[in-house]
DSSP file (Angstrom, degrees, kcal/mol; ACC not computed):
  #  RESIDUE AA STRUCTURE BP1 BP2  ACC     N-H-->O    O-->H-N    N-H-->O    O-->H-N    TCO  KAPPA ALPHA  PHI   PSI    X-CA   Y-CA   Z-CA
    1    1 A M              0   0    0      0, 0.0     2,-0.3     0, 0.0    31,-0.1   0.000 360.0 360.0 360.0 126.3    2.7   10.3  -13.8
    2    2 A L        -     0   0    0     29,-0.2    31,-2.4    60,-0.0     2,-0.3  -0.749 360.0-173.6-100.6 144.1    3.6    7.4  -11.6
    3    3 A A  E     -a   33   0A   0     -2,-0.3    60,-2.2    29,-0.2     2,-0.5  -0.999  14.2-155.9-139.7 142.1    1.4    6.3   -8.7
    4    4 A L  E     -aB  34  62A   0     29,-3.5    31,-2.7    -2,-0.3     2,-0.7  -0.973   9.6-163.3-115.7 119.8    1.9    3.7   -5.9
    5    5 A L  E     -aB  35  61A   0     56,-2.7    56,-2.9    -2,-0.5     2,-0.5  -0.920   7.8-166.1-110.1 119.5   -1.3    2.3   -4.3
    6    6 A E  E     -aB  36  60A   0     29,-3.1    31,-4.0    -2,-0.7     2,-0.5  -0.919   5.7-165.6-110.1 120.4   -0.6    0.7   -1.1
    7    7 A F  E     +aB  37  59A   0     52,-2.8    52,-2.4    -2,-0.5     2,-0.3  -0.931  38.7 101.2-108.2 126.4   -3.2   -1.6    0.6
    8    8 A G  E     -a   38   0A   0     29,-1.9    31,-0.9    -2,-0.5     2,-0.2  -0.940  55.9-103.4-175.7-171.6   -2.7   -2.5    4.3
    9    9 A T        -     0   0    0     -2,-0.3     3,-0.1    29,-0.2     7,-0.1  -0.822  22.6-121.4-131.5 165.1   -3.7   -1.8    7.9
   10   10 A D  S    S+     0   0    0     -2,-0.2    -1,-0.0     1,-0.2    28,-0.0   0.689 112.8  51.2 -82.8 -18.5   -2.2    0.1   10.9
   11   11 A W  S    S+     0   0    0      4,-0.0     2,-0.4     5,-0.0    -1,-0.2   0.564  84.2 103.6 -93.9 -11.5   -2.3   -3.1   13.0
   12   12 A C     >  -     0   0    0      1,-0.2     4,-2.7    -3,-0.1     5,-0.2  -0.558  59.4-153.2 -79.1 125.4   -0.5   -5.4   10.5
   13   13 A G  H  > S+     0   0    0     -2,-0.4     4,-2.0     1,-0.2    -1,-0.2   0.878  95.9  50.7 -65.1 -34.7    3.1   -6.2   11.4
   14   14 A F  H  > S+     0   0    0      2,-0.2     4,-1.7     1,-0.2    -1,-0.2   0.917 110.5  50.4 -65.8 -43.8    4.2   -6.8    7.9
   15   15 A C  H  > S+     0   0    0      1,-0.2     4,-0.7     2,-0.2     3,-0.5   0.937 110.9  47.7 -67.8 -43.3    2.6   -3.5    6.8
   16   16 A L  H >< S+     0   0    0     -4,-2.7     3,-0.7     1,-0.2    -1,-0.2   0.897 110.9  53.4 -60.2 -39.5    4.4   -1.5    9.6
   17   17 A A  H 3< S+     0   0    0     -4,-2.0     4,-0.3     1,-0.3    -1,-0.2   0.746 107.1  50.9 -78.0 -20.1    7.7   -3.2    8.7
   18   18 A S  H 3X S+     0   0    0     -4,-1.7     4,-2.4    -3,-0.5     3,-0.3   0.572  87.8  86.9 -71.9 -19.5    7.3   -2.2    5.2
   19   19 A A  H <X S+     0   0    0     -4,-0.7     4,-2.5    -3,-0.7    -2,-0.2   0.819  85.2  50.1 -53.4 -45.1    6.7    1.3    6.1
   20   20 A P  H  > S+     0   0    0      0, 0.0     4,-3.1     0, 0.0    -1,-0.2   0.843 111.9  50.2 -64.8 -36.0   10.3    2.4    6.2
   21   21 A I  H  > S+     0   0    0     -3,-0.3     4,-2.2    -4,-0.3    -2,-0.2   0.946 112.3  46.3 -68.6 -48.3   10.9    0.8    2.6
   22   22 A V  H  X S+     0   0    0     -4,-2.4     4,-2.2     1,-0.2     5,-0.2   0.961 113.5  50.8 -65.3 -52.1    7.8    2.7    1.2
   23   23 A T  H  X S+     0   0    0     -4,-2.5     4,-2.9     1,-0.2    -2,-0.2   0.914 111.4  48.0 -50.9 -49.9    9.0    6.0    2.9
   24   24 A K  H  X S+     0   0    0     -4,-3.1     4,-2.1     1,-0.2    -1,-0.2   0.912 111.2  48.2 -61.0 -40.1   12.4    5.6    1.4
   25   25 A A  H  X S+     0   0    0     -4,-2.2     4,-1.0     2,-0.2    -1,-0.2   0.897 110.5  51.3 -59.6 -41.2   11.2    4.9   -2.0
   26   26 A L  H >< S+     0   0    0     -4,-2.2     3,-0.9     1,-0.2     6,-0.2   0.960 110.4  50.4 -65.1 -50.1    8.8    7.9   -1.9
   27   27 A A  H 3< S+     0   0    0     -4,-2.9    -1,-0.2     1,-0.3    -2,-0.2   0.837 109.1  51.1 -64.0 -26.3   11.7   10.1   -0.8
   28   28 A A  H 3< S+     0   0    0     -4,-2.1    -1,-0.3     1,-0.2    -2,-0.2   0.617 119.6  35.8 -79.1 -13.8   14.0    8.9   -3.6
   29   29 A H    X<  +     0   0    0     -4,-1.0     3,-2.3    -3,-0.9    -1,-0.2  -0.557  65.9 175.1-139.6  77.1   11.3    9.6   -6.2
   30   30 A P  T 3  S+     0   0    0      0, 0.0    -1,-0.1     0, 0.0    -3,-0.1   0.596  77.1  63.5 -58.8 -15.2    9.4   12.7   -5.3
   31   31 A A  T 3  S+     0   0    0      2,-0.1     2,-0.3    -5,-0.0   -29,-0.2   0.703  80.0 104.7 -83.7 -20.6    7.3   12.7   -8.4
   32   32 A L    <   -     0   0    0     -3,-2.3     2,-0.3    -6,-0.2   -29,-0.2  -0.447  68.6-139.7 -66.7 123.1    5.8    9.4   -7.4
   33   33 A K  E     -a    3   0A   0    -31,-2.4   -29,-3.5    -2,-0.3     2,-0.5  -0.618  17.9-154.2 -83.4 137.4    2.3    9.9   -6.2
   34   34 A H  E     +a    4   0A   0     -2,-0.3     2,-0.4   -31,-0.2   -29,-0.2  -0.947  17.8 175.2-123.1 129.9    1.2    7.8   -3.0
   35   35 A L  E     -a    5   0A   0    -31,-2.7   -29,-3.1    -2,-0.5     2,-0.6  -0.994  12.0-161.6-131.3 129.6   -2.1    6.6   -1.9
   36   36 A K  E     -a    6   0A   0     -2,-0.4     2,-0.5   -31,-0.2   -29,-0.2  -0.916   7.1-160.3-113.0 120.3   -2.5    4.3    1.1
   37   37 A V  E     -a    7   0A   0    -31,-4.0   -29,-1.9    -2,-0.6     2,-0.3  -0.868  11.2-143.5-105.7 136.4   -5.8    2.4    1.4
   38   38 A E  E  >  -a    8   0A   0     -2,-0.5     4,-1.6   -31,-0.2   -29,-0.2  -0.709  26.2-100.0-101.0 143.6   -6.7    1.1    4.8
   39   39 A D  T  4 S+     0   0    0    -31,-0.9     2,-1.2    -2,-0.3   -29,-0.1  -0.325 106.6  24.1 -56.0 144.8   -8.5   -2.2    5.2
   40   40 A G  T >4 S+     0   0    0      1,-0.1     3,-1.1    -3,-0.0     4,-0.3  -0.630 122.7  52.8  96.3 -73.3  -12.2   -1.9    5.8
   41   41 A S  T 34 S+     0   0    0     -2,-1.2    -2,-0.2     1,-0.2    -1,-0.1   0.659 118.5  35.9 -66.6 -19.1  -12.6    1.5    4.2
   42   42 A G  T 3X S+     0   0    0     -4,-1.6     4,-2.5     1,-0.1    -1,-0.2   0.126  81.0 115.5-120.0  18.6  -10.9    0.4    1.0
   43   43 A R  H <> S+     0   0    0     -3,-1.1     4,-3.1     1,-0.2     5,-0.2   0.927  79.5  45.9 -53.2 -48.4  -12.2   -3.2    0.8
   44   44 A A  H  > S+     0   0    0     -4,-0.3     4,-1.5     1,-0.2    -1,-0.2   0.942 114.6  48.3 -68.6 -43.4  -14.3   -2.7   -2.4
   45   45 A L  H  > S+     0   0    0      1,-0.2     4,-0.8     2,-0.2    -1,-0.2   0.846 111.1  50.4 -63.3 -35.7  -11.4   -0.9   -4.0
   46   46 A G  H ><>S+     0   0    0     -4,-2.5     5,-2.1     1,-0.2     3,-1.1   0.932 107.8  54.6 -65.8 -48.3   -8.9   -3.7   -3.0
   47   47 A R  H ><5S+     0   0    0     -4,-3.1     3,-1.3     1,-0.3    -2,-0.2   0.857 100.4  59.4 -54.8 -36.3  -11.3   -6.3   -4.4
   48   48 A S  H 3<5S+     0   0    0     -4,-1.5    -1,-0.3     1,-0.3    -2,-0.2   0.820 111.6  40.5 -62.8 -33.3  -11.2   -4.5   -7.8
   49   49 A F  T <<5S-     0   0    0     -3,-1.1    -1,-0.3    -4,-0.8    -2,-0.2   0.261 117.4-113.9 -94.8   6.6   -7.3   -5.1   -7.8
   50   50 A K  T < 5 +     0   0    0     -3,-1.3     2,-0.4    -4,-0.3    -3,-0.2   0.853  58.0 164.8  60.7  40.2   -7.7   -8.6   -6.5
   51   51 A V      < -     0   0    0     -5,-2.1     2,-0.6    -8,-0.1    -1,-0.2  -0.701  24.8-162.9 -95.2 132.7   -5.9   -7.7   -3.3
   52   52 A K    >   -     0   0    0     -2,-0.4     3,-0.8     1,-0.1    -5,-0.0  -0.962   3.4-171.0-116.4 113.5   -6.3  -10.1   -0.4
   53   53 A L  G >  S+     0   0    0     -2,-0.6     3,-0.9     1,-0.2     4,-0.3   0.735  78.8  68.8 -77.8 -24.5   -5.3   -8.4    2.9
   54   54 A C  G 3  S+     0   0    0      1,-0.2    -1,-0.2     2,-0.1    -2,-0.0   0.431  72.2  90.5 -73.0  -3.2   -5.3  -11.6    4.9
   55   55 A V  G <  S-     0   0    0     -3,-0.8    -1,-0.2     2,-0.2    -2,-0.1   0.579 103.7-107.1 -78.7  -3.7   -2.2  -13.1    3.2
   56   56 A G  S <  S+     0   0    0     -3,-0.9    -2,-0.1     1,-0.2    -3,-0.1   0.617  89.0  69.7  92.8  13.4    0.2  -11.5    5.8
   57   57 A S  S    S-     0   0    0     -4,-0.3    -2,-0.2   -43,-0.1    -1,-0.2  -0.981  84.1 -99.9-156.0 158.3    1.8   -8.8    3.8
   58   58 A P        -     0   0    0      0, 0.0     2,-0.5     0, 0.0   -50,-0.2  -0.355  33.6-133.6 -75.7 157.5    0.8   -5.5    2.4
   59   59 A S  E     -B    7   0A   0    -52,-2.4   -52,-2.8    -2,-0.1     2,-0.4  -0.918  20.8-168.7-113.1 142.2    0.0   -5.3   -1.3
   60   60 A I  E     -B    6   0A   0     -2,-0.5     2,-0.3   -54,-0.2   -54,-0.2  -0.996   2.3-168.1-132.7 133.1    1.4   -2.5   -3.4
   61   61 A C  E     -B    5   0A   0    -56,-2.9   -56,-2.7    -2,-0.4     2,-0.4  -0.882   5.2-157.1-116.7 148.1    0.4   -1.7   -6.9
   62   62 A H  E      B    4   0A   0     -2,-0.3   -58,-0.2   -58,-0.2   -60,-0.0  -0.984 360.0 360.0-128.9 141.6    2.2    0.6   -9.2
   63   63 A F              0   0    0    -60,-2.2   -59,-0.1    -2,-0.4    -1,-0.1   0.359 360.0 360.0-132.3 360.0    0.9    2.6  -12.3
């Protein structure tokens, strides 16, 4: 199983700009599982992956 873990926010311009790319990738790979983690609610999880949401772009991890 492949999984895509996406950290971002709904108000971030870079996160919004990457949404069509992520959507296209998910459509091209239907077996890929996707989990989007919002800043705030997923802050502890993000820290465990060394994600820094303030860098100006979404962080995407794949497994």
